[in-house]
All heavy atoms as a GROMACS GRO file, in nm:
protein
  593
    1MET      N    1   1.777   0.361  -0.122
    1MET     CA    2   1.661   0.317  -0.058
    1MET      C    3   1.595   0.219  -0.147
    1MET      O    4   1.573   0.243  -0.268
    1MET     CB    5   1.572   0.441  -0.018
    1MET     CG    6   1.450   0.391   0.049
    1MET     SD    7   1.343   0.539   0.098
    1MET     CE    8   1.423   0.595   0.250
    2THR      N    9   1.557   0.101  -0.092
    2THR     CA   10   1.487   0.001  -0.173
    2THR      C   11   1.340   0.040  -0.192
    2THR      O   12   1.287   0.124  -0.123
    2THR     CB   13   1.492  -0.134  -0.102
    2THR    OG1   14   1.418  -0.127   0.016
    2THR    CG2   15   1.633  -0.180  -0.080
    3GLN      N   16   1.275  -0.025  -0.281
    3GLN     CA   17   1.127  -0.006  -0.300
    3GLN      C   18   1.057  -0.037  -0.175
    3GLN      O   19   0.958   0.037  -0.136
    3GLN     CB   20   1.076  -0.081  -0.418
    3GLN     CG   21   1.119  -0.026  -0.552
    3GLN     CD   22   1.056  -0.104  -0.667
    3GLN    OE1   23   0.996  -0.210  -0.653
    3GLN    NE2   24   1.071  -0.046  -0.786
    4GLY      N   25   1.091  -0.143  -0.110
    4GLY     CA   26   1.019  -0.176   0.014
    4GLY      C   27   1.039  -0.069   0.120
    4GLY      O   28   0.940  -0.038   0.195
    5GLU      N   29   1.157  -0.022   0.134
    5GLU     CA   30   1.183   0.088   0.232
    5GLU      C   31   1.104   0.207   0.193
    5GLU      O   32   1.048   0.276   0.283
    5GLU     CB   33   1.332   0.124   0.234
    5GLU     CG   34   1.414   0.011   0.302
    5GLU     CD   35   1.565   0.030   0.282
    5GLU    OE1   36   1.609   0.099   0.178
    5GLU    OE2   37   1.643  -0.031   0.360
    6ARG      N   38   1.094   0.242   0.067
    6ARG     CA   39   1.009   0.359   0.027
    6ARG      C   40   0.861   0.340   0.061
    6ARG      O   41   0.799   0.436   0.103
    6ARG     CB   42   1.031   0.382  -0.122
    6ARG     CG   43   1.164   0.437  -0.154
    6ARG     CD   44   1.168   0.482  -0.301
    6ARG     NE   45   1.298   0.548  -0.320
    6ARG     CZ   46   1.380   0.520  -0.420
    6ARG    NH1   47   1.350   0.436  -0.508
    6ARG    NH2   48   1.493   0.585  -0.426
    7ILE      N   49   0.816   0.219   0.037
    7ILE     CA   50   0.677   0.188   0.073
    7ILE      C   51   0.645   0.203   0.217
    7ILE      O   52   0.553   0.264   0.263
    7ILE     CB   53   0.637   0.044   0.018
    7ILE    CG1   54   0.631   0.049  -0.130
    7ILE    CG2   55   0.503   0.001   0.079
    7ILE    CD1   56   0.634  -0.095  -0.189
    8LEU      N   57   0.740   0.150   0.300
    8LEU     CA   58   0.726   0.165   0.454
    8LEU      C   59   0.721   0.307   0.491
    8LEU      O   60   0.646   0.350   0.573
    8LEU     CB   61   0.833   0.085   0.522
    8LEU     CG   62   0.835  -0.066   0.509
    8LEU    CD1   63   0.956  -0.128   0.569
    8LEU    CD2   64   0.708  -0.119   0.581
    9GLN      N   65   0.818   0.385   0.431
    9GLN     CA   66   0.822   0.530   0.467
    9GLN      C   67   0.696   0.603   0.426
    9GLN      O   68   0.645   0.684   0.498
    9GLN     CB   69   0.946   0.587   0.401
    9GLN     CG   70   0.973   0.735   0.438
    9GLN     CD   71   0.998   0.751   0.586
    9GLN    OE1   72   1.089   0.686   0.637
    9GLN    NE2   73   0.922   0.837   0.657
   10TYR      N   74   0.642   0.566   0.303
   10TYR     CA   75   0.517   0.630   0.256
   10TYR      C   76   0.403   0.598   0.350
   10TYR      O   77   0.330   0.689   0.380
   10TYR     CB   78   0.489   0.572   0.116
   10TYR     CG   79   0.383   0.654   0.039
   10TYR    CD1   80   0.429   0.756  -0.049
   10TYR    CD2   81   0.254   0.636   0.062
   10TYR    CE1   82   0.329   0.828  -0.115
   10TYR    CE2   83   0.155   0.706  -0.008
   10TYR     CZ   84   0.193   0.805  -0.098
   10TYR     OH   85   0.100   0.874  -0.163
   11MET      N   86   0.396   0.470   0.391
   11MET     CA   87   0.288   0.439   0.485
   11MET      C   88   0.307   0.507   0.621
   11MET      O   89   0.205   0.549   0.684
   11MET     CB   90   0.277   0.289   0.514
   11MET     CG   91   0.222   0.212   0.381
   11MET     SD   92   0.192   0.043   0.415
   11MET     CE   93   0.350  -0.023   0.438
   12GLN      N   94   0.425   0.532   0.664
   12GLN     CA   95   0.452   0.601   0.789
   12GLN      C   96   0.408   0.746   0.772
   12GLN      O   97   0.352   0.805   0.864
   12GLN     CB   98   0.594   0.587   0.834
   12GLN     CG   99   0.626   0.453   0.885
   12GLN     CD  100   0.778   0.442   0.915
   12GLN    OE1  101   0.861   0.519   0.888
   12GLN    NE2  102   0.815   0.318   0.972
   13ASP      N  103   0.442   0.810   0.661
   13ASP     CA  104   0.421   0.952   0.636
   13ASP      C  105   0.277   0.979   0.605
   13ASP      O  106   0.224   1.085   0.653
   13ASP     CB  107   0.505   0.996   0.519
   13ASP     CG  108   0.657   0.998   0.540
   13ASP    OD1  109   0.694   0.993   0.658
   13ASP    OD2  110   0.732   1.009   0.447
   14PHE      N  111   0.206   0.898   0.533
   14PHE     CA  112   0.062   0.919   0.484
   14PHE      C  113  -0.042   0.826   0.537
   14PHE      O  114  -0.153   0.844   0.509
   14PHE     CB  115   0.061   0.920   0.333
   14PHE     CG  116   0.162   1.022   0.274
   14PHE    CD1  117   0.283   0.985   0.220
   14PHE    CD2  118   0.124   1.156   0.273
   14PHE    CE1  119   0.364   1.078   0.160
   14PHE    CE2  120   0.210   1.254   0.216
   14PHE     CZ  121   0.329   1.222   0.164
   15GLY      N  122  -0.001   0.724   0.616
   15GLY     CA  123  -0.100   0.633   0.673
   15GLY      C  124  -0.135   0.509   0.590
   15GLY      O  125  -0.161   0.404   0.647
   16SER      N  126  -0.137   0.519   0.462
   16SER     CA  127  -0.162   0.409   0.376
   16SER      C  128  -0.107   0.441   0.229
   16SER      O  129  -0.065   0.545   0.198
   16SER     CB  130  -0.317   0.382   0.364
   16SER     OG  131  -0.379   0.491   0.306
   17ILE      N  132  -0.123   0.332   0.149
   17ILE     CA  133  -0.072   0.342   0.012
   17ILE      C  134  -0.165   0.259  -0.082
   17ILE      O  135  -0.199   0.156  -0.046
   17ILE     CB  136   0.076   0.308  -0.003
   17ILE    CG1  137   0.128   0.353  -0.147
   17ILE    CG2  138   0.105   0.158   0.028
   17ILE    CD1  139   0.277   0.344  -0.157
   18THR      N  140  -0.194   0.311  -0.198
   18THR     CA  141  -0.269   0.232  -0.291
   18THR      C  142  -0.179   0.219  -0.418
   18THR      O  143  -0.080   0.275  -0.431
   18THR     CB  144  -0.391   0.312  -0.341
   18THR    OG1  145  -0.353   0.431  -0.410
   18THR    CG2  146  -0.489   0.342  -0.223
   19PRO      N  147  -0.214   0.131  -0.505
   19PRO     CA  148  -0.134   0.107  -0.628
   19PRO      C  149  -0.117   0.228  -0.713
   19PRO      O  150  -0.001   0.259  -0.762
   19PRO     CB  151  -0.218   0.000  -0.713
   19PRO     CG  152  -0.291  -0.074  -0.604
   19PRO     CD  153  -0.326   0.026  -0.498
   20MET      N  154  -0.216   0.318  -0.723
   20MET     CA  155  -0.199   0.442  -0.796
   20MET      C  156  -0.099   0.533  -0.726
   20MET      O  157  -0.021   0.600  -0.801
   20MET     CB  158  -0.332   0.512  -0.818
   20MET     CG  159  -0.420   0.454  -0.928
   20MET     SD  160  -0.336   0.460  -1.090
   20MET     CE  161  -0.374   0.631  -1.138
   21GLU      N  162  -0.114   0.548  -0.600
   21GLU     CA  163  -0.014   0.632  -0.526
   21GLU      C  164   0.130   0.575  -0.538
   21GLU      O  165   0.224   0.651  -0.554
   21GLU     CB  166  -0.055   0.636  -0.376
   21GLU     CG  167  -0.182   0.712  -0.356
   21GLU     CD  168  -0.241   0.692  -0.223
   21GLU    OE1  169  -0.208   0.590  -0.143
   21GLU    OE2  170  -0.326   0.780  -0.175
   22ALA      N  171   0.141   0.439  -0.531
   22ALA     CA  172   0.271   0.382  -0.542
   22ALA      C  173   0.339   0.412  -0.684
   22ALA      O  174   0.453   0.449  -0.693
   22ALA     CB  175   0.267   0.230  -0.528
   23PHE      N  176   0.256   0.409  -0.787
   23PHE     CA  177   0.302   0.435  -0.921
   23PHE      C  178   0.324   0.588  -0.939
   23PHE      O  179   0.429   0.621  -0.987
   23PHE     CB  180   0.200   0.392  -1.026
   23PHE     CG  181   0.246   0.413  -1.166
   23PHE    CD1  182   0.358   0.358  -1.218
   23PHE    CD2  183   0.178   0.518  -1.243
   23PHE    CE1  184   0.392   0.381  -1.352
   23PHE    CE2  185   0.219   0.538  -1.373
   23PHE     CZ  186   0.329   0.475  -1.422
   24ARG      N  187   0.227   0.667  -0.904
   24ARG     CA  188   0.241   0.808  -0.922
   24ARG      C  189   0.352   0.876  -0.835
   24ARG      O  190   0.430   0.955  -0.885
   24ARG     CB  191   0.107   0.880  -0.886
   24ARG     CG  192   0.105   1.030  -0.908
   24ARG     CD  193  -0.022   1.095  -0.853
   24ARG     NE  194  -0.022   1.077  -0.709
   24ARG     CZ  195  -0.129   1.043  -0.635
   24ARG    NH1  196  -0.248   1.029  -0.691
   24ARG    NH2  197  -0.118   1.036  -0.506
   25ASP      N  198   0.355   0.837  -0.711
   25ASP     CA  199   0.451   0.911  -0.614
   25ASP      C  200   0.588   0.840  -0.603
   25ASP      O  201   0.686   0.897  -0.575
   25ASP     CB  202   0.385   0.920  -0.478
   25ASP     CG  203   0.260   0.998  -0.480
   25ASP    OD1  204   0.240   1.082  -0.572
   25ASP    OD2  205   0.183   0.984  -0.382
   26LEU      N  206   0.591   0.706  -0.632
   26LEU     CA  207   0.717   0.631  -0.609
   26LEU      C  208   0.771   0.559  -0.736
   26LEU      O  209   0.879   0.515  -0.728
   26LEU     CB  210   0.688   0.530  -0.497
   26LEU     CG  211   0.642   0.587  -0.358
   26LEU    CD1  212   0.622   0.464  -0.265
   26LEU    CD2  213   0.737   0.688  -0.296
   27GLY      N  214   0.692   0.549  -0.834
   27GLY     CA  215   0.732   0.483  -0.954
   27GLY      C  216   0.734   0.330  -0.944
   27GLY      O  217   0.801   0.264  -1.012
   28ILE      N  218   0.658   0.284  -0.841
   28ILE     CA  219   0.649   0.135  -0.814
   28ILE      C  220   0.517   0.080  -0.882
   28ILE      O  221   0.416   0.126  -0.857
   28ILE     CB  222   0.649   0.110  -0.665
   28ILE    CG1  223   0.784   0.155  -0.605
   28ILE    CG2  224   0.624  -0.040  -0.638
   28ILE    CD1  225   0.787   0.152  -0.458
   29THR      N  226   0.547  -0.020  -0.968
   29THR     CA  227   0.421  -0.076  -1.045
   29THR      C  228   0.379  -0.205  -0.986
   29THR      O  229   0.267  -0.244  -1.017
   29THR     CB  230   0.465  -0.099  -1.192
   29THR    OG1  231   0.575  -0.191  -1.193
   29THR    CG2  232   0.504   0.027  -1.258
   30LYS      N  233   0.455  -0.277  -0.905
   30LYS     CA  234   0.408  -0.401  -0.850
   30LYS      C  235   0.392  -0.388  -0.695
   30LYS      O  236   0.472  -0.458  -0.623
   30LYS     CB  237   0.494  -0.509  -0.883
   30LYS     CG  238   0.496  -0.537  -1.035
   30LYS     CD  239   0.565  -0.667  -1.069
   30LYS     CE  240   0.540  -0.705  -1.213
   30LYS     NZ  241   0.572  -0.844  -1.239
   31LEU      N  242   0.301  -0.305  -0.649
   31LEU     CA  243   0.292  -0.286  -0.506
   31LEU      C  244   0.255  -0.404  -0.431
   31LEU      O  245   0.325  -0.434  -0.323
   31LEU     CB  246   0.180  -0.172  -0.487
   31LEU     CG  247   0.155  -0.140  -0.339
   31LEU    CD1  248   0.283  -0.089  -0.264
   31LEU    CD2  249   0.039  -0.047  -0.327
   32SER      N  250   0.165  -0.487  -0.483
   32SER     CA  251   0.126  -0.610  -0.410
   32SER      C  252   0.238  -0.709  -0.390
   32SER      O  253   0.254  -0.773  -0.287
   32SER     CB  254   0.007  -0.681  -0.476
   32SER     OG  255   0.044  -0.725  -0.608
   33THR      N  256   0.330  -0.714  -0.490
   33THR     CA  257   0.445  -0.797  -0.484
   33THR      C  258   0.545  -0.745  -0.376
   33THR      O  259   0.594  -0.822  -0.288
   33THR     CB  260   0.522  -0.803  -0.618
   33THR    OG1  261   0.439  -0.859  -0.716
   33THR    CG2  262   0.653  -0.889  -0.604
   34ARG      N  263   0.571  -0.620  -0.372
   34ARG     CA  264   0.655  -0.559  -0.271
   34ARG      C  265   0.593  -0.576  -0.128
   34ARG      O  266   0.661  -0.598  -0.031
   34ARG     CB  267   0.676  -0.411  -0.296
   34ARG     CG  268   0.741  -0.372  -0.427
   34ARG     CD  269   0.894  -0.423  -0.439
   34ARG     NE  270   0.906  -0.550  -0.490
   34ARG     CZ  271   0.900  -0.586  -0.617
   34ARG    NH1  272   0.875  -0.500  -0.714
   34ARG    NH2  273   0.924  -0.715  -0.649
   35VAL      N  274   0.453  -0.556  -0.119
   35VAL     CA  275   0.394  -0.572   0.013
   35VAL      C  276   0.414  -0.719   0.060
   35VAL      O  277   0.443  -0.746   0.178
   35VAL     CB  278   0.250  -0.542   0.007
   35VAL    CG1  279   0.167  -0.584   0.132
   35VAL    CG2  280   0.229  -0.387  -0.011
   36GLY      N  281   0.400  -0.819  -0.025
   36GLY     CA  282   0.419  -0.956   0.007
   36GLY      C  283   0.564  -0.982   0.061
   36GLY      O  284   0.584  -1.054   0.156
   37GLU      N  285   0.663  -0.915  -0.006
   37GLU     CA  286   0.802  -0.928   0.040
   37GLU      C  287   0.816  -0.873   0.180
   37GLU      O  288   0.886  -0.923   0.262
   37GLU     CB  289   0.895  -0.861  -0.064
   37GLU     CG  290   0.901  -0.923  -0.196
   37GLU     CD  291   0.969  -0.842  -0.301
   37GLU    OE1  292   0.998  -0.723  -0.277
   37GLU    OE2  293   0.985  -0.900  -0.414
   38LEU      N  294   0.759  -0.753   0.204
   38LEU     CA  295   0.759  -0.692   0.332
   38LEU      C  296   0.697  -0.774   0.439
   38LEU      O  297   0.755  -0.787   0.554
   38LEU     CB  298   0.686  -0.556   0.331
   38LEU     CG  299   0.758  -0.444   0.246
   38LEU    CD1  300   0.671  -0.324   0.238
   38LEU    CD2  301   0.896  -0.405   0.317
   39GLU      N  302   0.591  -0.839   0.411
   39GLU     CA  303   0.531  -0.938   0.498
   39GLU      C  304   0.620  -1.053   0.535
   39GLU      O  305   0.635  -1.094   0.649
   39GLU     CB  306   0.394  -0.983   0.452
   39GLU     CG  307   0.293  -0.873   0.450
   39GLU     CD  308   0.162  -0.913   0.392
   39GLU    OE1  309   0.159  -0.992   0.288
   39GLU    OE2  310   0.060  -0.879   0.452
   40ARG      N  311   0.686  -1.109   0.432
   40ARG     CA  312   0.778  -1.223   0.453
   40ARG      C  313   0.898  -1.177   0.544
   40ARG      O  314   0.967  -1.258   0.608
   40ARG     CB  315   0.826  -1.277   0.326
   40ARG     CG  316   0.718  -1.364   0.256
   40ARG     CD  317   0.764  -1.440   0.137
   40ARG     NE  318   0.796  -1.359   0.025
   40ARG     CZ  319   0.707  -1.306  -0.061
   40ARG    NH1  320   0.573  -1.332  -0.034
   40ARG    NH2  321   0.742  -1.234  -0.163
   41GLN      N  322   0.927  -1.046   0.539
   41GLN     CA  323   1.036  -0.994   0.626
   41GLN      C  324   0.987  -0.967   0.768
   41GLN      O  325   1.065  -0.924   0.848
   41GLN     CB  326   1.093  -0.864   0.564
   41GLN     CG  327   1.163  -0.882   0.435
   41GLN     CD  328   1.190  -0.741   0.366
   41GLN    OE1  329   1.181  -0.641   0.428
   41GLN    NE2  330   1.236  -0.750   0.248
   42GLY      N  331   0.864  -0.989   0.791
   42GLY     CA  332   0.801  -0.976   0.924
   42GLY      C  333   0.717  -0.845   0.947
   42GLY      O  334   0.667  -0.832   1.067
   43HIS      N  335   0.700  -0.763   0.851
   43HIS     CA  336   0.619  -0.643   0.865
   43HIS      C  337   0.473  -0.686   0.862
   43HIS      O  338   0.436  -0.770   0.790
   43HIS     CB  339   0.649  -0.548   0.760
   43HIS     CG  340   0.785  -0.489   0.763
   43HIS    ND1  341   0.828  -0.390   0.846
   43HIS    CD2  342   0.892  -0.533   0.689
   43HIS    CE1  343   0.954  -0.365   0.829
   43HIS    NE2  344   0.998  -0.445   0.731
   44ARG      N  345   0.392  -0.630   0.949
   44ARG     CA  346   0.251  -0.654   0.955
   44ARG      C  347   0.173  -0.551   0.884
   44ARG      O  348   0.167  -0.438   0.924
   44ARG     CB  349   0.204  -0.666   1.100
   44ARG     CG  350   0.278  -0.788   1.171
   44ARG     CD  351   0.233  -0.801   1.314
   44ARG     NE  352   0.099  -0.825   1.323
   44ARG     CZ  353   0.046  -0.936   1.367
   44ARG    NH1  354   0.121  -1.040   1.401
   44ARG    NH2  355  -0.084  -0.955   1.378
   45ILE      N  356   0.120  -0.587   0.764
   45ILE     CA  357   0.054  -0.496   0.675
   45ILE      C  358  -0.097  -0.534   0.678
   45ILE      O  359  -0.140  -0.649   0.666
   45ILE     CB  360   0.105  -0.509   0.538
   45ILE    CG1  361   0.259  -0.512   0.530
   45ILE    CG2  362   0.046  -0.413   0.437
   45ILE    CD1  363   0.315  -0.370   0.542
   46ILE      N  364  -0.177  -0.428   0.680
   46ILE     CA  365  -0.325  -0.451   0.677
   46ILE      C  366  -0.367  -0.412   0.531
   46ILE      O  367  -0.329  -0.315   0.478
   46ILE     CB  368  -0.392  -0.347   0.778
   46ILE    CG1  369  -0.356  -0.381   0.917
   46ILE    CG2  370  -0.547  -0.350   0.762
   46ILE    CD1  371  -0.390  -0.277   1.022
   47ARG      N  372  -0.462  -0.504   0.483
   47ARG     CA  373  -0.516  -0.483   0.348
   47ARG      C  374  -0.660  -0.445   0.360
   47ARG      O  375  -0.730  -0.500   0.445
   47ARG     CB  376  -0.512  -0.618   0.271
   47ARG     CG  377  -0.377  -0.657   0.227
   47ARG     CD  378  -0.384  -0.800   0.166
   47ARG     NE  379  -0.276  -0.836   0.092
   47ARG     CZ  380  -0.157  -0.869   0.148
   47ARG    NH1  381  -0.145  -0.876   0.273
   47ARG    NH2  382  -0.053  -0.900   0.064
   48LYS      N  383  -0.698  -0.333   0.293
   48LYS     CA  384  -0.836  -0.293   0.297
   48LYS      C  385  -0.885  -0.264   0.152
   48LYS      O  386  -0.830  -0.186   0.079
   48LYS     CB  387  -0.850  -0.162   0.371
   48LYS     CG  388  -0.987  -0.101   0.378
   48LYS     CD  389  -0.978   0.035   0.447
   48LYS     CE  390  -1.113   0.093   0.440
   48LYS     NZ  391  -1.114   0.236   0.476
   49PRO      N  392  -0.991  -0.341   0.112
   49PRO     CA  393  -1.044  -0.320  -0.027
   49PRO      C  394  -1.112  -0.188  -0.029
   49PRO      O  395  -1.179  -0.145   0.059
   49PRO     CB  396  -1.135  -0.440  -0.050
   49PRO     CG  397  -1.164  -0.490   0.089
   49PRO     CD  398  -1.054  -0.456   0.183
   50VAL      N  399  -1.090  -0.111  -0.144
   50VAL     CA  400  -1.148   0.015  -0.163
   50VAL      C  401  -1.232   0.007  -0.293
   50VAL      O  402  -1.184  -0.043  -0.401
   50VAL     CB  403  -1.044   0.124  -0.179
   50VAL    CG1  404  -1.104   0.257  -0.204
   50VAL    CG2  405  -0.957   0.127  -0.060
   51ASP      N  406  -1.356   0.052  -0.286
   51ASP     CA  407  -1.447   0.048  -0.405
   51ASP      C  408  -1.429   0.188  -0.473
   51ASP      O  409  -1.416   0.293  -0.406
   51ASP     CB  410  -1.590   0.029  -0.369
   51ASP     CG  411  -1.619  -0.107  -0.323
   51ASP    OD1  412  -1.553  -0.207  -0.374
   51ASP    OD2  413  -1.696  -0.125  -0.227
   52GLY      N  414  -1.427   0.187  -0.606
   52GLY     CA  415  -1.411   0.314  -0.684
   52GLY      C  416  -1.477   0.304  -0.812
   52GLY      O  417  -1.546   0.202  -0.841
   53ILE      N  418  -1.478   0.409  -0.889
   53ILE     CA  419  -1.538   0.419  -1.018
   53ILE      C  420  -1.429   0.457  -1.117
   53ILE      O  421  -1.358   0.558  -1.094
   53ILE     CB  422  -1.652   0.524  -1.015
   53ILE    CG1  423  -1.754   0.486  -0.916
   53ILE    CG2  424  -1.713   0.536  -1.155
   53ILE    CD1  425  -1.835   0.369  -0.944
   54ASN      N  426  -1.423   0.384  -1.235
   54ASN     CA  427  -1.325   0.428  -1.333
   54ASN      C  428  -1.377   0.540  -1.423
   54ASN      O  429  -1.484   0.588  -1.404
   54ASN     CB  430  -1.273   0.304  -1.406
   54ASN     CG  431  -1.377   0.250  -1.499
   54ASN    OD1  432  -1.477   0.308  -1.536
   54ASN    ND2  433  -1.349   0.123  -1.543
   55ARG      N  434  -1.292   0.582  -1.515
   55ARG     CA  435  -1.339   0.689  -1.602
   55ARG      C  436  -1.454   0.665  -1.692
   55ARG      O  437  -1.514   0.750  -1.749
   55ARG     CB  438  -1.214   0.736  -1.689
   55ARG     CG  439  -1.180   0.631  -1.789
   55ARG     CD  440  -1.064   0.681  -1.878
   55ARG     NE  441  -0.946   0.695  -1.805
   55ARG     CZ  442  -0.843   0.781  -1.823
   55ARG    NH1  443  -0.845   0.859  -1.928
   55ARG    NH2  444  -0.742   0.782  -1.744
   56TYR      N  445  -1.492   0.532  -1.699
   56TYR     CA  446  -1.610   0.496  -1.782
   56TYR      C  447  -1.732   0.477  -1.695
   56TYR      O  448  -1.831   0.423  -1.750
   56TYR     CB  449  -1.572   0.365  -1.859
   56TYR     CG  450  -1.454   0.390  -1.950
   56TYR    CD1  451  -1.338   0.333  -1.920
   56TYR    CD2  452  -1.461   0.472  -2.063
   56TYR    CE1  453  -1.224   0.350  -2.002
   56TYR    CE2  454  -1.351   0.485  -2.141
   56TYR     CZ  455  -1.240   0.431  -2.116
   56TYR     OH  456  -1.122   0.454  -2.196
   57GLY      N  457  -1.718   0.503  -1.567
   57GLY     CA  458  -1.836   0.492  -1.483
   57GLY      C  459  -1.856   0.353  -1.419
   57GLY      O  460  -1.958   0.319  -1.368
   58GLU      N  461  -1.754   0.264  -1.449
   58GLU     CA  462  -1.771   0.124  -1.405
   58GLU      C  463  -1.710   0.109  -1.262
   58GLU      O  464  -1.616   0.178  -1.225
   58GLU     CB  465  -1.689   0.038  -1.499
   58GLU     CG  466  -1.737   0.047  -1.643
   58GLU     CD  467  -1.642  -0.012  -1.742
   58GLU    OE1  468  -1.518  -0.010  -1.720
   58GLU    OE2  469  -1.689  -0.052  -1.855
   59LYS      N  470  -1.776   0.021  -1.192
   59LYS     CA  471  -1.722  -0.007  -1.047
   59LYS      C  472  -1.584  -0.076  -1.061
   59LYS      O  473  -1.566  -0.167  -1.144
   59LYS     CB  474  -1.822  -0.094  -0.983
   59LYS     CG  475  -1.949  -0.025  -0.944
   59LYS     CD  476  -2.043  -0.117  -0.874
   59LYS     CE  477  -2.176  -0.054  -0.845
   59LYS     NZ  478  -2.272  -0.137  -0.773
   60THR      N  479  -1.495  -0.038  -0.972
   60THR     CA  480  -1.366  -0.101  -0.960
   60THR      C  481  -1.342  -0.135  -0.817
   60THR      O  482  -1.405  -0.073  -0.727
   60THR     CB  483  -1.253  -0.016  -1.020
   60THR    OG1  484  -1.251   0.109  -0.936
   60THR    CG2  485  -1.276   0.024  -1.165
   61ARG      N  486  -1.240  -0.214  -0.788
   61ARG     CA  487  -1.198  -0.236  -0.654
   61ARG      C  488  -1.047  -0.252  -0.652
   61ARG      O  489  -0.996  -0.324  -0.738
   61ARG     CB  490  -1.265  -0.366  -0.600
   61ARG     CG  491  -1.219  -0.402  -0.452
   61ARG     CD  492  -1.296  -0.511  -0.397
   61ARG     NE  493  -1.416  -0.455  -0.340
   61ARG     CZ  494  -1.497  -0.509  -0.258
   61ARG    NH1  495  -1.479  -0.624  -0.218
   61ARG    NH2  496  -1.600  -0.441  -0.213
   62TYR      N  497  -0.986  -0.192  -0.558
   62TYR     CA  498  -0.834  -0.204  -0.544
   62TYR      C  499  -0.803  -0.210  -0.394
   62TYR      O  500  -0.894  -0.193  -0.311
   62TYR     CB  501  -0.770  -0.090  -0.610
   62TYR     CG  502  -0.814   0.051  -0.567
   62TYR    CD1  503  -0.752   0.115  -0.458
   62TYR    CD2  504  -0.923   0.111  -0.627
   62TYR    CE1  505  -0.797   0.246  -0.424
   62TYR    CE2  506  -0.972   0.240  -0.585
   62TYR     CZ  507  -0.904   0.302  -0.484
   62TYR     OH  508  -0.945   0.423  -0.439
   63MET      N  509  -0.683  -0.232  -0.369
   63MET     CA  510  -0.638  -0.256  -0.232
   63MET      C  511  -0.566  -0.132  -0.179
   63MET      O  512  -0.490  -0.073  -0.256
   63MET     CB  513  -0.550  -0.379  -0.228
   63MET     CG  514  -0.546  -0.454  -0.099
   63MET     SD  515  -0.710  -0.507  -0.037
   63MET     CE  516  -0.761  -0.627  -0.154
   64SER      N  517  -0.592  -0.101  -0.055
   64SER     CA  518  -0.518   0.000   0.021
   64SER      C  519  -0.437  -0.066   0.122
   64SER      O  520  -0.495  -0.163   0.194
   64SER     CB  521  -0.612   0.101   0.073
   64SER     OG  522  -0.540   0.200   0.159
   65TYR      N  523  -0.312  -0.041   0.144
   65TYR     CA  524  -0.219  -0.103   0.244
   65TYR      C  525  -0.186  -0.011   0.353
   65TYR      O  526  -0.155   0.109   0.319
   65TYR     CB  527  -0.103  -0.158   0.178
   65TYR     CG  528  -0.129  -0.256   0.062
   65TYR    CD1  529  -0.138  -0.216  -0.069
   65TYR    CD2  530  -0.146  -0.391   0.079
   65TYR    CE1  531  -0.164  -0.298  -0.169
   65TYR    CE2  532  -0.175  -0.478  -0.014
   65TYR     CZ  533  -0.180  -0.429  -0.148
   65TYR     OH  534  -0.206  -0.521  -0.247
   66SER      N  535  -0.186  -0.058   0.471
   66SER     CA  536  -0.138   0.024   0.580
   66SER      C  537  -0.063  -0.062   0.674
   66SER      O  538  -0.071  -0.183   0.676
   66SER     CB  539  -0.250   0.106   0.652
   66SER     OG  540  -0.340   0.006   0.707
   67MET      N  541   0.020   0.002   0.770
   67MET     CA  542   0.094  -0.076   0.866
   67MET      C  543   0.008  -0.094   0.989
   67MET      O  544  -0.064  -0.006   1.028
   67MET     CB  545   0.223   0.000   0.899
   67MET     CG  546   0.315   0.004   0.783
   67MET     SD  547   0.473   0.098   0.812
   67MET     CE  548   0.505   0.083   0.977
   68GLU      N  549   0.026  -0.215   1.045
   68GLU     CA  550  -0.048  -0.240   1.171
   68GLU      C  551   0.012  -0.148   1.276
   68GLU      O  552   0.138  -0.145   1.296
   68GLU     CB  553  -0.038  -0.382   1.209
   68GLU     CG  554  -0.117  -0.421   1.327
   68GLU     CD  555  -0.117  -0.570   1.353
   68GLU    OE1  556  -0.193  -0.647   1.288
   68GLU    OE2  557  -0.038  -0.608   1.438
   69ARG      N  558  -0.076  -0.083   1.356
   69ARG     CA  559  -0.026   0.006   1.460
   69ARG      C  560  -0.016  -0.077   1.591
   69ARG      O  561  -0.102  -0.149   1.626
   69ARG     CB  562  -0.119   0.120   1.485
   69ARG     CG  563  -0.123   0.212   1.359
   69ARG     CD  564  -0.209   0.334   1.381
   69ARG     NE  565  -0.204   0.414   1.261
   69ARG     CZ  566  -0.295   0.503   1.227
   69ARG    NH1  567  -0.394   0.519   1.309
   69ARG    NH2  568  -0.282   0.569   1.119
   70SER      N  569   0.097  -0.052   1.655
   70SER     CA  570   0.114  -0.121   1.785
   70SER      C  571   0.046  -0.040   1.894
   70SER      O  572   0.029   0.082   1.886
   70SER     CB  573   0.270  -0.134   1.818
   70SER     OG  574   0.324  -0.006   1.826
   71VAL      N  575  -0.011  -0.116   1.984
   71VAL     CA  576  -0.090  -0.058   2.096
   71VAL      C  577   0.017  -0.055   2.221
   71VAL      O  578   0.070  -0.154   2.256
   71VAL     CB  579  -0.208  -0.143   2.134
   71VAL    CG1  580  -0.277  -0.082   2.251
   71VAL    CG2  581  -0.298  -0.152   2.014
   72THR      N  582   0.023   0.060   2.278
   72THR     CA  583   0.104   0.082   2.395
   72THR      C  584   0.026   0.092   2.519
   72THR      O  585  -0.082   0.150   2.513
   72THR     CB  586   0.203   0.198   2.380
   72THR    OG1  587   0.121   0.316   2.366
   72THR    CG2  588   0.300   0.190   2.272
   73ALA      N  589   0.058   0.029   2.624
   73ALA     CA  590  -0.020   0.024   2.745
   73ALA      C  591   0.023   0.142   2.827
   73ALA      O  592   0.118   0.194   2.835
   73ALA     CB  593  -0.003  -0.106   2.821
   0.00000   0.00000   0.00000
C-alpha cells in the first residue's frame, strides 16, 4: 500500500487526518506533499486550519485534511 493509499484509507476510517496523526499512526512525515499528490490524481481534499497550543503555551496552527463527501440525491 502506498502512502497516498494509506492517507485515503485513514480519512475514510477516521474522517480526517492531521500531520501529527500521519506521523504517529502511519509514519508519514510529509503529509502536505502526499495530499498535493492525491489532489493531482483527482482526489478532492478539504483543508481546514486548526488552532492549537504547543507545550510552551504558544499558539500554533496546523492543517487538518478530509475528503470531500459526495452528495447523493
